[in-house]
N, C-alpha and C positions, 0 to 999 in steps of 0.2 A: 593618780589621774591619766585616763587615756587621753592622748594629745589628738588634734584633728586628724592628722597623718595616719594615727594609728587605727582611730576609728573608720576612716575611709577604707584603709587596707581590709579590716575587719568585716565590714560590709560588703567588700568587693568579693572576699573569699567565702562568704556566707552564701550570697548568691550563686557565686559560681559551683559551690559543693551542690546545691539544691538543683541546678540546671543541667550539669553534667551528665549525670545518668541518662536523661532523656535526649539531651541535644545529641550526644554520640550515635542513640538509637536513631533520633532523628535523620543525622548523616545518612546511617546505612540504609534507611528508607529511602532517604532522597535520591540514593545512588542507584538504587533498585529501578526507581520511578523513572530516573532519566534514561535507563536502557530499555524498559518496558512499554513506557509512553513517550517515544520522541517526538520532535517537534512536526515531523512529517507526518505521523501519525494523527496529530492534532488539527492539522491542515485538512486532512483529506474529511475531515467530519465537520468542518465549519464552512463550508461554503453554502452556497443560496441564500434566500431571504426570509424572512418571517421569524417567529418567537421560537421555534424549535433550534436553529443554529444559536441564538442567543443564548438559550438555557444552558445548551451543552458547553459553549464555548466558556461562561459563568463557572460552570461545574469542573470543566477540565483545569481551570487556573486555580481552584482551590488547594488542593494537595501540593501544586508546584512549587518548589522553592524558589522563586524568581523574585529579585527585589526590583524597586521601582524603575529603577536605571536598566537592569537586564531585562526586564519583561518588554521593553519598547521595540528592540530590533526583532523580539520573537513575533510581537503583534505587527510588527510591519511586513514580518514574511507571510503571515497570516494574511494581511489584508492584499499582499501583491499576489498569493496564490488563489484568489479568490472569495475571502471572506468578507461579509457585507461589514459597513461602517458599524451597526449596531452589534455584531459579533466581535467585531473587535474591541469594541468601547467596553463589552462585557468583560472579555478575556483582560484587559489593561484594568478593570476595576476589581476584580475578584483576586487575581493573581498576587500582587504585591500585599495585599492585607494580610494574608496566612500562608501556609505551607506546611507541610508534615513537622517539620523540624520546629516551627514557631509553635505548632498546636501542642507539642510535647512540652515545649518551655512554658507555655501558658499553662497548663496542668500542674507543673513542678511549682509555679510562684503563685499563681492566682487561683487555682482550686477547679473543679468540674463544672461549676455553674458558667464560668468565664470561658472555658475550654469548649464546651458545647455551643454557646452562644456565638462567639466570636468566628469560626467558619461559616455557620448558617447565615450570620449578618452578612458577611462576605458575598457569599452566594446570591442572597436576597438583592444587595447592592448592584451586583454585577447584572443582574436581571433588570432590575429597574433602571439603571442608567444605560443599558443596551436597548431596552423598550423604547426609551425616551429619545435616543439618538435616531432610531429609525422611524419615530413618529414626526419628530420635528427637522429631520434632513432625510427626507425619503429618496431624493434624487441620487445619493451616494450609493452607488453600485461597486461591487469588488471588481478588480481586473480580472480578466481571460486567466482561468488556470495555468500556472506554469508547469512543466513537465517536471515531475518529482525527482529529487536527486538519487542516482544510482550508484554512488559509491559506496565504497564497502563500509566508510564511516556511517553512512545511513542504513546498510543493511545490518540482518541480525549478527551473522558472523557464528564463529563456533562457541560454545558455552564457556570455553576460558578465555576467550577475548571479550566476551560481553561481562563475565565476572569482573576481570581487569578494568574495564571502562566503568562498571559500577562502583567499585573501588577508588577508582582514580578521582570520579567526578565526588562522590560522597564526602572523602577524606582528603582530597586535596584542592579540587576546583571550587566546591561550595564553602569550604571554611575560608579559603583564600578571597571569596568574595563578600563573605559576611564577618571575617575576623577582625578587623579594624574595627567597624562599627560595633561589633559585639563587645570587644574590650574597652571602647569608650562608653557603651553604654552601661557596664558594670561600675565603671568609675564614676560614671554620672550619679547612678543609683547609691554609691557608696558615698557620693559628696553630699547628696540630699539627704540620707540617713544621718551623717554625721553632723551636719551645719544647720538644717532646717529642725527647729524643735516642733515636737509632737503637737499636734492641733493647730499649728500656724495656718495651714490652707483651708481651715474648715469653712471660712467665711466667703472665701472667693473660689473654693474649689468644688461646690454643690451648685445644683440647678443648673438653669439657663446661663447664668453668669460662667459659673465654673467650667461649662463645655465650651463657650466662646472662647475663654482663656485658652484652653488647651488646643482648641482649634488655630487659635492665631499662633500659637507655639509650634502646632504640628505640621501645618502648610507648608512654610517654606523651608523647611528643615529636611536632611534625607538621613532616616533611620530605618532601618531594615525590620522586618516584623519580629524576628528574634531577639533583635537588639533593644527595641523598644519595652519588651517585657519588663526587664528589670527596674527601668525607669519608672513605668506604670506603677509597678509594685511600690516603689519608694514614695512614689505620690501619694498611694492611697494610703499607706503607713502614716503619713503625715496629713490626712484629712481631705483628700480629694475624693470624692465619690467615684462609686465604678463605674458609673455611667461617663462621667467627665473623663476619668482616665481612658474609657473605651474611645472616646472622640479621639483622644490622642494616639491610641493604637491604631485607628481607621486613617487618621489624616496625615501622621509622620510617615508610614510606609507607603502609602497610595498616591501620595502628593510630593512632589519638591519642583522648587523654580524651573531646575534644568529639564525635569522631564516633562513638565507642562509645556514648556517652549517647544520640544521636540513633537508633543501630540498636536500642537497647534500646528506644526508644518506638515505634519503626515496627515493628518485628517481633517484640518481646516478650523477657521475660527469658531464657527457654531457647535460643531461637535467636540472643541476642547472645552468650551463655556458650559456644555450639559455635561461633559465628565466633571468638571470643577465642581458644578451645582449639583451633582447626584451625590459626589464624596461628602460634600458640606452637610446635604438635606438628609441623607442615610445616617452618617454620623449623628446627627443630633437627634433625629429618630430613634434609631437603636439605641443611643445612649440613655434618652429618656426611658426606653422600655427596661432596658437594664436595670436602672436603677427602680423601677418600680418592681420589678422581678425580686430584686433582693430586699427590698422592704415587704412584700407579700410572703415571700418564703420565710424571712428571717435567717437567710444565709448568711455567714461571715464572710466578707469582703476577703480576707487574708485569711484563709483556713490555717490552722496553727498544726493541724496534725494530719497533712496529708499524706508524709513520706515517712510514718514511724515503720513502715513494712520494709523500707529498705534500710540495711546495716549501714553503721557509719563508716566503716571501712571501705565497703562500695562506693560510697558517695566520694570520699576522698581519694580515691584509687583513679576513678572515672574524672575527677577534678584534675589531678595531674596529667591524665591521658589526655584529656581536653587540652589543656595547656600545650602538650607536646605536638599534637595534632595541628594546632594553631601556629606554633612555632615554625613547623617544617612547612606548612601550606603558605606561609607569609613570606618565608625565606627563600622559597624556591620556585623558580618563575620560568616553567618550561614554554615553549612558544606553541600557540594553537597551529595545528595542522602540520608539526612536526613529526608525529608518529606515520609509521607504515608509507614513507614518502616513495612512489613510483621512480624506475629508472627513467632515464631521458634519452633520447636518442640525438644524433648529431644536429637535428634540425631545431630541438627545443631552444625556445628562448625564454628570457625572463623579464619582468616587469616589476618594479620596485614603486608602490604608492604610499603617499602621505595620507594616513587616516587621522582625523580628528574627532572627539566627541566621545571616543570609547571610555568606558570606567570600570569595567569588571570583565572578567573570561567570558560570559555570557555574552557581552558585546563582541568581544574578540571571535568567539566561535561562530556569532552569526555573520559576521564579516567574511569569515575562510568560507563559511557554507556559502554564502552568496557567489563569491567569487568562483568556488568550485563550478557553481552551476552555469558559469558563462562558457560561450563556444571556445573550444580550443583548449581550455585549461586542463592540465594534468594536476598540478597540487595548487594550494593558497596556504602560505605560512605567515600568520599575523603576530607581531610583536606588540605585545599591550603596552610596554613600558615605553618603546621608543615611538609609538604610533605610527608603525609603518606596516606594510603587506607587501611581501614578494610571491609574486606568482610566475609560475613556470607552466610551458605548454607550448603549442604551435598555431601560428596565426593569431597572435594576441593582439585584441584591439584595447589601448590603453582607454580610450573615451568611454568605451563599454562597460569595461571593468570599473571606472569610476562612478558611471551612471548605476551600476548594481549596489555599489556601497551607498551613494546618495539616496537610493531608495528607502533604504534601512533609516534614514535620517542622520547620518554621519557625513562629515565633509570629507572629500577625496580629490586628490590630484597627483599627477605622476611627481616623483622625485626629481629635482632638477638637478643635472650632472654637475 
């Protein structure tokens, strides 16, 4: 008889094998998007008021592989560079729900119906939430656009350098950000598969009650878009309806207690409440619609034969490769801004800041970029593990540097000697 530990391990491996080919491919595409669609390009397109910037903000956010914590500094930068509250909210709503990596993982575990429905719902949620913010909070205007960063890191660079940046982001930075959550999600999926008897959740996992239960579970938790998929698949296998699982897939990645607190601080109480209401309302509405689609079409919630065209050896090889990528990414911790460090003259000075609230490499990269845009800064190096930023340049103003970091929603103060 198989023990619980063995059953959990088997469930972990089964999900990993199915996800790995799609997730590795998604990492590669995410790296390409990182180079082809940098934050500066997004900022240039999201200024102004009205519905069009809101629609563009939601559309930009759908393919980007940013988690609910990583998207906040990017959104704060959008706001600082002229985006309206509505456009900023639309970006905040659509981005963490999905991404090119999580879309492919959804295809591997939940099938084509879920895969098509999920990004479309994220787009609609972003547009709805952004429009509501512009309606209920019309006085909120974006700040005057700041001059775009002209550092080499923001420019195109040579083809070889762009390729290195894409590979570094796709197979080091992104796996480092989602690796722990992904492994935890796989373990939880294995636990659910091993411990919860089949059909146990049928009574509480369907209809409005099931959706509310999944919402109560998802809102306070931090779980990224990719890591939530195996958990949702395990819940469906135990009797939860696709619509209720969808509610978890929306509220888990799009909300968490820390992120909501930062949104409250950056955009104000009214916008934060509209944001939370948009997530809850859209999750319930689209969850009910998804259940209706499955009932009307007769589609299987967990298709059993989606992956027969992939040979078993390829699945196993990519699963081993994925574990290797995650191991390297989690164990190797380079500092943000350490590459391409310029030379300094005798007049150069250094200021070290203590930065609180950073949780992933996107946070560190956003802090480094904001510091590099400050007057007199030649380079900014951010150490995520220590919560520190080392800034070098001429005529540095510590107060201005701290203000640039605080504008992103983080705490900042000069290190005491």
